C-alpha positions in Angstrom: -2.5 -83.8 -44.7 -1.5 -83.4 -41.1 -1.5 -79.6 -41.5 -5.3 -79.9 -42.6 -6.1 -81.9 -39.3 -4.3 -79.4 -37.3 -6.1 -76.4 -39.1 -9.3 -78.4 -38.7 -8.7 -78.8 -34.9 -7.9 -75.0 -34.5 -11.0 -73.9 -36.2 -13.1 -76.3 -34.4 -11.9 -76.9 -30.8 -13.6 -75.3 -27.9 -11.4 -73.0 -26.0 -11.9 -74.5 -22.7 -8.6 -73.2 -21.3 -10.5 -70.4 -19.7 -12.4 -72.9 -17.5 -8.9 -74.5 -16.5 -7.3 -71.1 -15.6 -10.6 -70.0 -13.7 -10.6 -73.3 -11.8 -6.9 -73.0 -10.9 -7.3 -69.4 -9.8 -10.6 -70.0 -7.8 -8.8 -73.1 -6.1 -5.6 -71.1 -5.3 -7.4 -68.1 -4.0 -9.7 -70.5 -1.7 -6.7 -72.2 -0.5 -4.9 -68.8 0.5 -8.1 -67.8 2.3 -8.3 -71.0 4.0 -5.1 -70.2 5.9 -7.0 -66.9 7.3 -10.4 -68.4 7.8 -11.3 -67.4 11.4 -15.1 -68.5 11.5 -16.8 -71.6 10.5 -18.8 -69.8 7.7 -15.5 -68.4 6.2 -14.0 -72.0 6.5 -17.0 -73.4 4.7 -16.7 -70.7 1.9 -13.1 -71.6 1.4 -13.8 -75.3 1.2 -16.6 -74.6 -1.2 -14.1 -72.5 -3.3 -11.7 -75.3 -3.5 -14.3 -77.8 -4.4 -15.6 -75.4 -7.1 -12.1 -75.0 -8.4 -11.3 -78.7 -8.6 -14.7 -79.3 -10.3 -13.8 -76.8 -13.0 -10.4 -78.3 -13.4 -12.0 -81.8 -13.8 -14.6 -80.5 -16.5 -11.9 -79.2 -18.5 -9.9 -82.5 -18.6 -12.9 -84.5 -19.2 -14.0 -82.3 -22.2 -10.4 -82.5 -23.6 -10.5 -86.3 -23.3 -13.9 -86.5 -24.9 -12.9 -84.4 -27.8 -9.7 -86.2 -28.5 -11.8 -89.4 -28.5 -14.2 -88.0 -31.0 -11.4 -86.7 -33.3 -9.6 -90.0 -33.0 -12.6 -91.9 -33.9 -13.4 -89.9 -37.1 -9.7 -89.3 -38.1 -8.8 -93.2 -37.9 -12.0 -94.1 -39.9 -13.1 -93.7 -43.7 -15.1 -90.4 -42.5 -11.8 -88.5 -42.3 -11.6 -87.4 -46.2 -15.1 -86.3 -46.2 -14.7 -84.2 -43.1 -11.4 -82.7 -44.1 -13.0 -81.9 -47.7 -16.0 -80.3 -46.2 -13.9 -78.2 -43.9 -11.6 -77.1 -46.8 -14.4 -76.5 -49.5 -17.6 -75.9 -47.3 -19.6 -72.7 -47.2 -18.8 -70.6 -44.2 -22.1 -69.4 -42.5 -23.2 -67.2 -39.8 -20.2 -64.7 -39.8 -17.8 -67.7 -39.9 -19.3 -69.5 -37.0 -20.3 -72.4 -39.0 -19.1 -74.4 -42.0 -21.7 -76.2 -44.1 -20.4 -78.9 -46.1 -21.8 -81.5 -48.4 -21.8 -84.1 -45.6 -20.8 -82.4 -42.3 -21.6 -79.1 -40.1 -18.6 -77.9 -38.4 -18.8 -75.3 -35.5 -16.2 -72.8 -35.1 -14.7 -73.2 -31.7 -17.5 -75.2 -30.2 -16.0 -78.6 -30.5 -18.8 -80.0 -32.5 -18.6 -81.6 -36.0 -21.6 -83.8 -37.1 -22.7 -85.7 -40.1 -26.1 -84.9 -41.6 -27.0 -88.6 -41.1 -26.4 -88.3 -37.4 -28.6 -85.3 -36.9 -32.3 -86.1 -35.6 -33.5 -82.5 -34.7 -32.1 -79.1 -35.1 -33.6 -75.9 -33.8 -32.8 -72.4 -32.9 -32.7 -71.6 -29.1 -33.5 -68.1 -27.9 -32.3 -67.2 -24.4 -34.0 -64.4 -22.5 -33.4 -62.8 -19.1 -36.2 -60.9 -17.6 -37.9 -60.9 -21.0 -34.9 -59.5 -22.8 -33.0 -61.5 -25.4 -29.5 -62.1 -24.4 -28.6 -64.8 -26.9 -29.5 -67.2 -29.7 -28.0 -70.4 -30.7 -28.6 -73.4 -33.0 -29.0 -76.6 -31.2 -28.5 -80.0 -32.5 -29.9 -83.4 -31.1 -27.9 -86.1 -32.3 -29.0 -89.8 -33.1 -28.3 -90.7 -29.3 -30.5 -87.9 -27.9 -27.7 -85.6 -26.8 -28.2 -81.9 -27.3 -25.3 -79.9 -28.4 -24.7 -76.3 -29.3 -23.6 -75.9 -33.0 -23.0 -72.2 -32.9 -24.1 -68.9 -31.6 -26.1 -66.4 -33.7 -26.7 -62.6 -33.8 -29.4 -61.6 -31.6 -32.7 -60.1 -32.2 -33.3 -62.2 -35.5 -30.6 -60.6 -37.6 -29.7 -64.0 -38.9 -33.4 -65.2 -39.6 -33.1 -65.2 -43.3 -29.9 -67.1 -43.4 -31.2 -69.5 -40.9 -34.3 -70.3 -42.8 -32.2 -71.0 -46.0 -29.8 -73.0 -43.8 -32.7 -75.1 -42.5 -34.0 -75.6 -46.0 -30.6 -76.9 -47.1 -30.3 -79.4 -44.2 -33.9 -80.7 -44.9 -32.8 -81.3 -48.6 -29.6 -83.2 -47.3 -31.5 -85.3 -44.7 -35.5 -85.2 -44.9 -35.5 -87.0 -41.6 -34.3 -84.1 -39.6 -36.9 -82.5 -37.4 -36.5 -78.7 -37.8 -38.0 -76.1 -35.6 -37.7 -73.5 -33.0 -37.7 -73.8 -29.3 
């Protein structure tokens, strides 16, 4: 059973290691530049770089801690078997960016897995820059009011028909979910 859990974590876990690497790199370069800082403005830029790097490193470790807590909470309780069963037998949707199970939604590399009963609202978010679409995602609002990205979608509405049937399925599983677009 441990191999099932390891495969689940590998599929689901957010790859935040890039944040850690960027934070270390940014802090190291800024410390190096600090030795050559001549003016007040260059000194302030170096200090800002070090602080930004340290902030990114802290964000990485806080995310890791929260994910491990979430995994431990689910894996130590009675929900473990339904989560692993849904992971093993669920339907892969949106080009394998999401597993839709009987009781759970499991995002691929988003760090999000959520039971249908915990979802209060779900909608598609369309990001635009200067009026040009640059991304779409499915956003979930849980029972505590926290917004989380479930998965990224193809741009320009290429996933719309699959998205509509997905929302219909969710409404059947939990009629209390507010479904819409934002």
